[in-house]
Phi, psi and omega in degrees: 000140184270171183300315183298315179296319176299311184297321182291324179294317180295325177298314181294324181284350181078019178276338178222160176226151174287145177205133169274142181222138175276166183297323184298319179297317182294319178297324177295316177297319177295319176299316181294323172300312175303315176296321180300314181292321177296320177295323178297321180297324178292332179269349182300144181069008178238305179228087183304311183299321179288317179300316180300307180299322179294321178294316176299320178296317174303316179293319176298316179298327175287321177303317179294326173303311180305308183298310183294326179293332176270006178085028180220161173215155177284157184208049178216181179284006179227060187299320180292315180297315178297318180305304181293320177307304183293319176304313177299323177292321179288328179283326178112173184299332183290350179259002184305315181293321178294319183293324179294316177299314181295325178296323177294319175298319180303310180301316179300313181297311178304315176302316180296312183287309192264333185251350184050045179267103172068181181257169174260125182276171178294320182294325176291324179287321177294320183294314181292322182292313174301322179291321181296316177304310180296315180300313178298320182299318180283317183291324178307319180291317177304312182295318177303321182282333178281326185206103181292352180272353178291138177270096188261128176285153189287277187237163177260000000 
């Protein structure tokens, strides 16, 4: 199934909606993601759960930028899941493994937040942070090619 068919199906299912967004809003989301990553670095090795959640929020904000840049937003009761699903489709097959990892981090976060299942370990925090670095490095190139007016931060 191609991207257009997938997007049309998601629109019909009510999982996404079309939305126009200006560059200033996208830049604000990117700046917020960067602040979340920077704050997570400060908390690494101190408060794993907080660092994990900050990195996750940064990933989610970047995912939302991808959707909004392409004229869509999630519109269902599973907005985080839908954001990463659609962002993965928009980015293409070469991002499949990264998106799968991010979806696992999403499930872990949900379990921690909503089910109070276990703690988040240092290894899990390190894993989400390393994945976020890889994801940002690759997505940054995608975003540069889509809109040269985006204010993209360099490294994590």
